[in-house]
MARVODO-146711 format. One record per residue: residue number from 1; residue in three letters; x, y, z of N, C-alpha, C in turn. Coordinates in steps of 0.02 Angstrom, whole numbers, plus 50000, padded with zeros to 5 digits. Example, Ala and Ser with C-alpha at 12.3 -4.5 7.8 and 13.67 -1.06 7.14 Angstrom:
   k   r   nxx   nyy   nzz  caxx  cayy  cazz   cxx   cyy   czz
   1 ALA 50660 49716 50390 50615 49775 50390 50660 49835 50390
   2 SER 50642 49888 50354 50684 49947 50357 50645 50002 50394
***
This chain:
   k   r   nxx   nyy   nzz  caxx  cayy  cazz   cxx   cyy   czz
   1 UNK 51329 51155 50552 51381 51139 50503 51410 51203 50475
   2 UNK 51473 51199 50461 51502 51258 50430 51491 51256 50354
   3 UNK 51514 51307 50321 51501 51315 50249 51531 51258 50208
   4 UNK 51592 51239 50224 51626 51186 50186 51589 51119 50192
   5 UNK 51566 51103 50253 51529 51040 50263 51463 51041 50225
   6 UNK 51429 51097 50225 51366 51101 50187 51378 51092 50113
   7 UNK 51431 51122 50087 51447 51114 50015 51463 51042 49999
   8 UNK 51500 51008 50042 51516 50937 50031 51453 50894 50033
   9 UNK 51410 50909 50081 51347 50872 50086 51304 50882 50024
  10 UNK 51300 50943 50000 51262 50956 49938 51292 50919 49879
  11 UNK 51360 50915 49877 51392 50878 49823 51376 50804 49825
  12 UNK 51377 50776 49885 51360 50705 49892 51288 50693 49872
  13 UNK 51242 50736 49894 51171 50729 49875 51162 50735 49800
  14 UNK 51199 50780 49769 51194 50789 49696 51216 50725 49660
  15 UNK 51271 50695 49683 51296 50633 49653 51246 50576 49663
  16 UNK 51215 50571 49721 51166 50518 49734 51105 50526 49690
  17 UNK 51084 50587 49676 51026 50598 49632 51040 50575 49561
  18 UNK 51104 50579 49541 51122 50559 49473 51130 50483 49465
  19 UNK 51135 50447 49520 51147 50375 49519 51081 50338 49506
  20 UNK 51067 50323 49443 51004 50291 49425 51002 50218 49447
  21 UNK 51059 50185 49448 51059 50114 49470 51040 50109 49544
  22 UNK 51067 50154 49584 51049 50155 49655 50975 50171 49664
  23 UNK 50950 50217 49625 50879 50235 49629 50835 50176 49612
  24 UNK 50853 50139 49560 50814 50080 49541 50816 50026 49595
  25 UNK 50875 50016 49626 50880 49967 49679 50839 49987 49740
  26 UNK 50840 50050 49757 50802 50073 49815 50727 50069 49802
  27 UNK 50706 50082 49740 50635 50077 49724 50611 50005 49728
  28 UNK 50654 49958 49712 50635 49887 49714 50642 49856 49783
  29 UNK 50669 49893 49830 50680 49868 49897 50614 49855 49932
  30 UNK 50610 49801 49969 50548 49785 50006 50507 49733 49969
  31 UNK 50537 49695 49926 50505 49640 49889 50449 49664 49843
  32 UNK 50447 49728 49827 50398 49754 49781 50327 49752 49808
  33 UNK 50320 49752 49874 50254 49747 49904 50211 49808 49887
  34 UNK 50241 49866 49889 50203 49927 49873 50178 49925 49801
  35 UNK 50219 49902 49754 50198 49897 49685 50142 49846 49676
  36 UNK 50146 49791 49713 50093 49740 49708 50027 49766 49736
  37 UNK 50031 49801 49792 49970 49829 49821 49940 49882 49775
  38 UNK 49983 49924 49747 49957 49976 49703 49926 49946 49640
  39 UNK 49956 49893 49613 49927 49861 49554 49859 49831 49571
  40 UNK 49851 49805 49631 49787 49778 49652 49736 49835 49660
  41 UNK 49758 49891 49688 49713 49946 49701 49692 49981 49637
  42 UNK 49733 49978 49585 49716 50012 49522 49654 49981 49489
  43 UNK 49642 49917 49504 49584 49884 49475 49519 49897 49512
  44 UNK 49522 49930 49568 49462 49941 49608 49424 50002 49581
  45 UNK 49361 49994 49571 49319 50049 49547 49277 50076 49605
  46 UNK 49254 50137 49598 49210 50165 49651 49148 50123 49663
  47 UNK 49124 50088 49612 49066 50045 49622 49082 49987 49669
  48 UNK 49143 49963 49666 49164 49910 49712 49165 49935 49784
  49 UNK 49185 49997 49793 49184 50027 49860 49113 50034 49884
  50 UNK 49068 50054 49839 48997 50060 49857 48969 49991 49876
  51 UNK 48987 49940 49840 48964 49872 49857 48990 49850 49926
  52 UNK 49053 49865 49941 49079 49849 50007 49045 49889 50061
  53 UNK 49028 49952 50046 48993 49993 50096 48923 49965 50110
  54 UNK 48889 49942 50058 48823 49911 50068 48829 49847 50108
  55 UNK 48880 49807 50093 48892 49746 50131 48907 49762 50204
  56 UNK 48947 49814 50216 48963 49834 50285 48899 49855 50322
  57 UNK 48857 49893 50288 48795 49915 50319 48750 49856 50335
  58 UNK 48745 49808 50289 48705 49748 50301 48732 49708 50360
  59 UNK 48798 49701 50364 48827 49666 50421 48816 49704 50486
  60 UNK 48815 49771 50483 48801 49811 50542 48730 49798 50567
  61 UNK 48682 49797 50521 48612 49785 50540 48605 49715 50570
  62 UNK 48633 49665 50537 48628 49597 50562 48664 49591 50630
  63 UNK 48722 49623 50636 48759 49620 50698 48722 49653 50756
  64 UNK 48687 49707 50742 48649 49741 50795 48588 49701 50816
  65 UNK 48561 49662 50770 48501 49622 50787 48519 49558 50823
  66 UNK 48576 49528 50807 48592 49463 50836 48646 49466 50890
  67 UNK 48690 49514 50888 48747 49520 50934 48791 49459 50932
  68 UNK 48794 49425 50876 48838 49366 50868 48909 49391 50855
  69 UNK 48956 49362 50890 49026 49384 50884 49055 49377 50813
  70 UNK 49042 49321 50778 49070 49316 50710 49043 49369 50662
  71 UNK 48979 49387 50671 48950 49439 50628 48982 49506 50643
  72 UNK 48993 49521 50707 49025 49584 50725 49097 49587 50701
  73 UNK 49133 49532 50705 49201 49530 50679 49202 49539 50603
  74 UNK 49155 49506 50570 49151 49514 50497 49135 49587 50479
  75 UNK 49090 49618 50517 49074 49688 50505 49136 49733 50514
  76 UNK 49172 49723 50569 49230 49765 50581 49284 49756 50527
  77 UNK 49295 49695 50505 49343 49683 50452 49322 49712 50386
  78 UNK 49258 49704 50370 49232 49730 50307 49233 49807 50308
  79 UNK 49217 49837 50364 49217 49909 50369 49289 49936 50362
  80 UNK 49337 49904 50394 49407 49926 50388 49431 49921 50316
  81 UNK 49414 49866 50283 49433 49857 50213 49400 49909 50169
  82 UNK 49336 49923 50182 49300 49973 50143 49332 50042 50150
  83 UNK 49347 50061 50211 49377 50127 50222 49446 50133 50191
  84 UNK 49486 50080 50195 49553 50082 50166 49549 50088 50090
  85 UNK 49506 50049 50059 49500 50052 49986 49469 50118 49964
  86 UNK 49419 50143 50001 49390 50207 49984 49442 50263 49988
  87 UNK 49485 50260 50038 49538 50310 50044 49585 50307 49985
  88 UNK 49604 50247 49964 49649 50239 49907 49617 50264 49843
  89 UNK 49553 50250 49833 49518 50274 49773 49513 50350 49774
  90 UNK 49499 50379 49831 49496 50452 49836 49564 50484 49823
  91 UNK 49617 50453 49848 49684 50479 49835 49701 50475 49761
  92 UNK 49682 50420 49729 49695 50412 49657 49656 50464 49617
  93 UNK 49594 50477 49637 49555 50527 49602 49583 50598 49613
  94 UNK 49608 50611 49673 49637 50677 49688 49701 50688 49649
  95 UNK 49740 50635 49638 49802 50640 49601 49791 50642 49525
  96 UNK 49730 50628 49504 49715 50628 49433 49721 50561 49400
  97 UNK 49737 50508 49438 49744 50442 49408 49677 50409 49398
  98 UNK 49624 50433 49429 49559 50401 49424 49512 50435 49376
  99 UNK 49537 50480 49333 49493 50517 49288 49463 50474 49233
 100 UNK 49498 50422 49213 49473 50381 49158 49420 50332 49180
 101 UNK 49405 50330 49243 49357 50280 49268 49288 50303 49259
***
């Protein structure tokens, strides 16, 4: 891009940053799913993650002893949920949002 086009692009970006109504509409885009998930995750405590980890370990032991497909599926689902929630809790603690817990 030449100099004039870059200046015009910077002007357009500057105007878009000032448009608070557009910003609010874009934040609400997607049916608020991200906000709903975050509100759900804010209530999760590290003790809840520990409980899920213990449940996952128990399902692992039972699954290894019986080799029953439903138990193995329950273990894989519980482990995936545990890891996802543990990651979210760690991210919240790293950002400083989990200090009051």
